[in-house]
C-alpha positions as CSV (number, residue, x, y, z in Angstrom):
1,M,29.6,21.4,-13.6
2,A,25.8,21.2,-13.8
3,D,26.4,18.7,-16.5
4,E,28.3,16.7,-14.4
5,Q,26.7,16.6,-11.7
6,K,23.6,15.2,-13.8
7,S,25.3,12.7,-16.1
8,I,25.7,10.7,-12.8
9,K,22.8,8.9,-11.5
10,R,21.8,9.0,-7.9
11,G,19.0,8.3,-5.7
12,T,17.7,8.8,-2.4
13,H,17.9,5.3,-1.7
14,D,21.6,5.1,-2.3
15,A,23.8,3.1,-0.1
16,V,27.1,2.4,0.7
17,P,28.2,-1.1,0.0
18,D,28.7,-3.5,2.6
19,T,29.7,-7.2,2.2
20,R,27.9,-8.8,6.1
21,N,24.4,-8.1,4.4
22,E,25.2,-11.0,2.4
23,D,25.0,-13.5,5.4
24,I,22.0,-11.5,7.2
25,L,19.2,-13.5,8.5
26,I,16.2,-13.0,7.5
27,Y,12.8,-13.1,9.9
28,M,9.4,-15.3,8.4
29,N,6.9,-15.9,10.2
30,G,8.9,-16.5,13.4
31,E,11.7,-18.3,12.1
32,L,15.2,-16.3,11.1
33,V,16.4,-17.8,8.0
34,P,19.8,-17.0,5.9
35,R,19.2,-14.7,3.1
36,D,19.6,-16.9,0.5
37,E,17.4,-19.5,1.6
38,A,14.4,-16.6,2.6
39,R,11.4,-17.6,0.5
40,V,7.7,-16.6,-0.3
41,S,5.3,-18.5,-1.9
42,V,4.1,-18.1,-5.7
43,F,0.6,-17.8,-3.9
44,D,1.2,-15.0,-1.1
45,S,-1.5,-12.2,-1.6
46,G,1.4,-9.9,-1.9
47,Y,2.8,-11.6,-4.6
48,L,-0.3,-12.2,-6.5
49,V,-2.3,-9.2,-6.1
50,G,0.1,-6.5,-4.1
51,D,-2.2,-7.4,-0.9
52,G,-0.2,-5.9,2.3
53,V,1.3,-2.8,4.5
54,W,5.2,-2.4,5.5
55,E,6.9,0.0,7.1
56,S,11.2,1.1,6.8
57,L,12.8,1.9,9.9
58,R,16.2,2.7,11.0
59,L,18.1,1.2,13.8
60,H,20.2,4.2,15.5
61,Q,22.5,3.3,18.4
62,D,20.4,0.2,19.1
63,S,16.8,1.8,18.8
64,F,14.4,2.1,16.5
65,V,13.5,5.3,15.5
66,F,10.5,7.2,16.1
67,L,9.1,3.5,16.6
68,K,5.8,4.5,17.7
69,E,5.0,6.7,14.9
70,H,6.2,3.5,12.3
71,L,3.6,1.2,14.1
72,N,0.8,3.5,14.4
73,R,1.0,4.2,10.4
74,L,1.8,0.3,9.7
75,F,-1.6,-0.9,12.5
76,Q,-3.6,2.1,10.7
77,G,-3.2,0.6,7.0
78,S,-3.9,-2.3,8.1
79,K,-7.1,-1.9,9.8
80,A,-8.2,0.5,6.8
81,I,-7.7,-3.0,4.6
82,D,-9.4,-4.8,6.8
83,L,-5.7,-6.8,7.7
84,D,-5.4,-8.5,10.8
85,I,-1.6,-8.7,11.7
86,G,-2.0,-11.2,14.3
87,L,0.6,-10.1,16.1
88,T,0.4,-7.5,18.9
89,R,2.7,-4.5,19.2
90,S,4.5,-6.0,21.6
91,E,5.2,-9.2,19.9
92,L,6.3,-7.3,16.6
93,I,8.7,-5.1,18.6
94,E,10.2,-8.5,20.0
95,A,10.5,-9.4,16.1
96,L,11.9,-6.7,15.5
97,E,14.5,-6.9,18.4
98,S,14.9,-10.4,17.8
99,T,16.3,-10.0,14.4
100,V,18.6,-7.2,14.8
101,E,19.9,-9.0,17.7
102,A,20.4,-12.2,15.6
103,N,22.4,-10.6,13.1
104,D,24.8,-8.4,15.6
105,M,23.5,-5.1,14.3
106,H,23.5,-2.3,16.6
107,T,23.1,1.2,14.2
108,D,23.3,2.2,10.4
109,V,20.7,-0.1,10.0
110,H,17.8,-0.1,7.6
111,V,14.7,-2.6,8.3
112,R,11.9,-2.7,5.9
113,L,8.7,-4.7,8.0
114,M,6.2,-6.1,5.3
115,V,3.0,-8.0,6.0
116,T,0.9,-9.5,3.5
117,R,-2.7,-10.9,3.8
118,G,-1.5,-14.8,3.4
119,I,-1.2,-17.8,0.9
120,K,-4.0,-18.2,-1.2
121,K,-5.4,-21.4,-2.0
122,T,-5.5,-20.9,-5.7
123,P,-4.7,-17.0,-8.2
124,S,-7.4,-14.9,-6.8
125,Q,-8.0,-11.2,-5.3
126,D,-10.4,-12.6,-3.2
127,P,-9.5,-12.6,0.4
128,R,-11.8,-15.1,1.3
129,L,-9.3,-17.8,-0.6
130,T,-6.6,-17.3,2.1
131,I,-5.6,-20.2,3.8
132,G,-3.9,-19.5,7.4
133,G,-2.8,-16.1,8.7
134,P,-0.4,-13.5,7.6
135,T,2.9,-13.1,5.9
136,I,5.2,-11.4,8.3
137,V,8.8,-10.5,6.6
138,I,11.8,-8.3,8.2
139,I,15.0,-7.8,6.2
140,A,17.4,-6.1,8.3
141,E,20.5,-4.8,6.4
142,H,23.6,-2.7,7.3
143,K,22.6,0.6,5.1
144,V,24.3,4.0,5.6
145,A,23.2,6.4,3.0
146,D,25.7,7.5,0.3
147,P,27.3,10.9,1.4
148,S,27.5,11.8,-2.1
149,T,24.4,11.7,-2.9
150,T,23.3,13.7,0.6
151,A,25.7,16.1,0.1
152,T,25.1,16.5,-3.8
153,G,21.7,15.8,-3.8
154,V,19.3,14.7,-6.7
155,N,17.6,16.0,-10.0
156,L,13.9,15.4,-10.3
157,F,11.4,15.0,-13.7
158,T,7.8,15.8,-13.1
159,S,6.2,12.7,-14.2
160,T,2.8,12.3,-16.0
161,V,1.5,10.0,-13.8
162,R,-0.5,11.5,-11.1
163,R,-1.1,10.8,-7.9
164,G,-4.7,9.3,-7.4
165,P,-7.6,10.2,-5.2
166,P,-8.6,8.4,-2.0
167,D,-11.6,7.0,-3.6
168,Y,-9.5,5.2,-6.1
169,L,-6.3,3.8,-3.6
170,D,-5.8,6.7,-0.7
171,P,-2.0,7.5,-1.2
172,R,-1.6,7.8,2.1
173,L,-1.6,4.5,2.4
174,N,1.7,2.5,2.8
175,C,0.2,-0.7,1.2
176,H,2.3,-3.1,-1.4
177,S,0.7,-1.4,-4.3
178,K,3.2,0.5,-6.0
179,L,3.2,0.0,-9.7
180,H,2.1,3.9,-10.3
181,E,5.0,4.7,-8.6
182,V,7.3,2.8,-10.0
183,I,6.0,4.0,-13.7
184,A,6.6,7.6,-12.7
185,L,10.1,7.0,-11.8
186,I,11.0,5.0,-14.9
187,Q,9.7,7.9,-16.7
188,A,11.7,10.4,-14.9
189,Q,14.9,8.0,-15.4
190,A,14.2,7.9,-18.7
191,A,14.4,11.7,-19.4
192,G,17.5,11.5,-17.3
193,A,16.5,12.4,-14.0
194,D,17.1,10.7,-10.6
195,E,13.9,10.7,-9.1
196,A,10.1,11.8,-10.2
197,L,7.8,14.6,-8.8
198,M,4.6,14.1,-9.2
199,L,1.5,16.3,-8.9
200,D,-1.9,15.6,-7.2
201,I,-5.3,15.0,-9.7
202,H,-5.8,19.1,-9.9
203,G,-2.0,19.8,-10.9
204,F,-0.7,20.6,-7.7
205,V,2.6,19.5,-6.7
206,S,1.9,16.6,-4.4
207,T,5.1,14.3,-3.4
208,C,8.0,12.8,-5.0
209,N,8.1,8.2,-5.9
210,A,9.6,7.3,-2.6
211,T,10.0,10.4,-0.6
212,N,8.3,14.0,0.1
213,F,8.9,17.2,-1.3
214,F,9.6,20.8,0.5
215,I,10.5,23.9,-1.0
216,V,11.4,27.1,0.5
217,R,10.2,30.5,-0.4
218,S,10.9,33.5,1.3
219,N,12.2,32.1,4.1
220,E,9.0,30.0,4.9
221,L,9.0,26.3,4.3
222,W,6.1,24.8,2.0
223,T,5.2,21.6,1.3
224,S,2.4,19.9,-0.1
225,T,-1.2,19.4,2.0
226,G,-1.0,15.7,2.7
227,Q,-4.0,15.0,1.0
228,Y,-2.2,12.9,-1.8
229,C,1.1,12.1,-0.3
230,M,2.5,9.4,1.4
231,N,2.4,9.9,5.2
232,G,5.9,10.3,5.4
233,I,7.5,9.8,9.5
234,T,10.2,11.7,8.5
235,R,7.7,14.6,6.6
236,G,5.9,14.7,10.0
237,K,8.8,15.6,11.9
238,L,9.8,18.1,10.0
239,L,6.9,19.6,9.9
240,Q,6.7,19.6,14.0
241,L,10.5,20.5,14.2
242,G,10.0,23.5,11.8
243,R,6.9,25.0,13.7
244,S,8.3,24.3,16.8
245,S,11.7,26.2,16.0
246,G,9.3,29.5,15.3
247,I,10.3,28.6,12.0
248,V,6.8,29.8,9.1
249,V,5.7,25.8,7.7
250,R,2.9,25.8,5.1
251,E,1.1,22.6,3.8
252,K,-0.6,24.2,1.1
253,N,-1.2,23.8,-2.9
254,F,1.3,25.1,-4.6
255,S,2.4,24.9,-8.4
256,L,5.3,24.1,-10.6
257,T,5.5,27.4,-11.1
258,D,6.3,27.9,-7.3
259,V,8.8,25.3,-7.4
260,Y,11.0,26.5,-10.8
261,D,12.0,29.8,-8.7
262,A,11.7,28.6,-5.2
263,D,15.1,29.0,-3.3
264,E,15.2,26.0,-2.5
265,A,14.0,22.3,-2.5
266,F,14.7,19.0,-0.7
267,V,13.3,15.5,-0.5
268,T,12.7,14.1,3.2
269,G,12.7,10.0,3.9
270,T,13.1,7.2,6.4
271,F,16.2,6.1,4.7
272,G,18.0,8.8,3.3
273,G,16.9,11.9,5.9
274,V,16.8,15.2,4.1
275,T,18.6,15.5,1.0
276,P,18.6,18.4,-1.4
277,V,17.3,18.7,-4.6
278,N,19.2,20.3,-7.6
279,T,16.7,20.6,-10.3
280,V,12.9,20.0,-11.2
281,D,12.8,19.6,-14.9
282,D,15.8,20.7,-16.0
283,R,15.3,24.1,-14.0
284,V,17.9,24.8,-11.7
285,I,16.4,25.4,-8.2
286,G,18.4,28.1,-6.2
287,D,22.1,28.4,-5.0
288,R,23.6,24.8,-4.5
289,T,26.3,26.6,-2.2
290,A,24.0,28.2,-0.2
291,R,21.0,26.0,1.7
292,P,20.1,27.8,4.5
293,M,16.5,26.6,5.2
294,M,17.5,22.7,4.5
295,N,20.6,23.1,6.5
296,R,18.8,24.3,9.2
297,M,16.3,21.6,8.9
298,R,18.8,18.6,8.6
299,E,19.8,19.8,11.9
300,L,17.5,19.9,13.5
301,Y,16.1,16.4,12.3
302,L,19.8,14.4,13.5
303,E,19.4,16.6,16.8
304,A,15.5,14.7,17.2
305,V,17.0,11.4,16.3
306,D,19.9,11.4,18.7
307,D,17.7,12.9,21.7
308,Y,15.0,9.8,20.5
309,T,17.6,7.3,21.1
310,K,19.4,8.9,24.1
311,N,15.5,9.1,26.0
312,V,14.7,5.4,24.5
313,G,17.8,3.9,25.3
């Protein structure tokens, strides 16, 4: 059974196919454009040098879940790289709302909001060569996480690619420069796994290539210090929910040795929510038939999402 599950390649961003996405309208700098006509210039800063920041959001029951936290991260990131988004928070919310309204979307929607520094007059890193304002794109798609992935879980492989120090490229910055994570994922897939587990520069467990990583040991919930991992909104919510529910939550340094004999492991992200981890480097993690902590955290998270939409709505 274990070999059979490993042979089926899965990912935390696997989605149920939806033909409605073939005709969606995409927001591009204030205009709504059919999917097949959406184009970005080859001189755009994001295309040329990966210069930009982005967010992914979920639309649930007509509400963008944890919108304040997502916009905080976006504006903090843009300020950190000295990028003027050119829109206020209210104007950006209006753009998000107009996009989903134009597509008649209400729930089970995944939204990608991307902001780059804009068009360059010539290929260059120099931000002074930017012409005009930023490029803002919003792609909203009908997306439901594949239930088989959520139920069965994923297998991880520890990549040799490390999460770098903040004086190189701050790992907490949700920017367009993701090549190191792509390389880590390619390495994991070549090893027969679904996604990559990444260590920090000291050899401690940090994060996955696209999700945050948790383990359970002796009924305690462990995750990394956060110094070398993406500033995950779902990660932060689980830490908050766990502590408020009386669960011992630790943000700490831990090694692969701690992972291999953990009781449970799971990953978190905006799209997939809470997804179980079956193996790390071919080592089976805990008992797949009994994941009490993960199930509890998933329950708390889903309740928080429902409470949020009810209060906002």
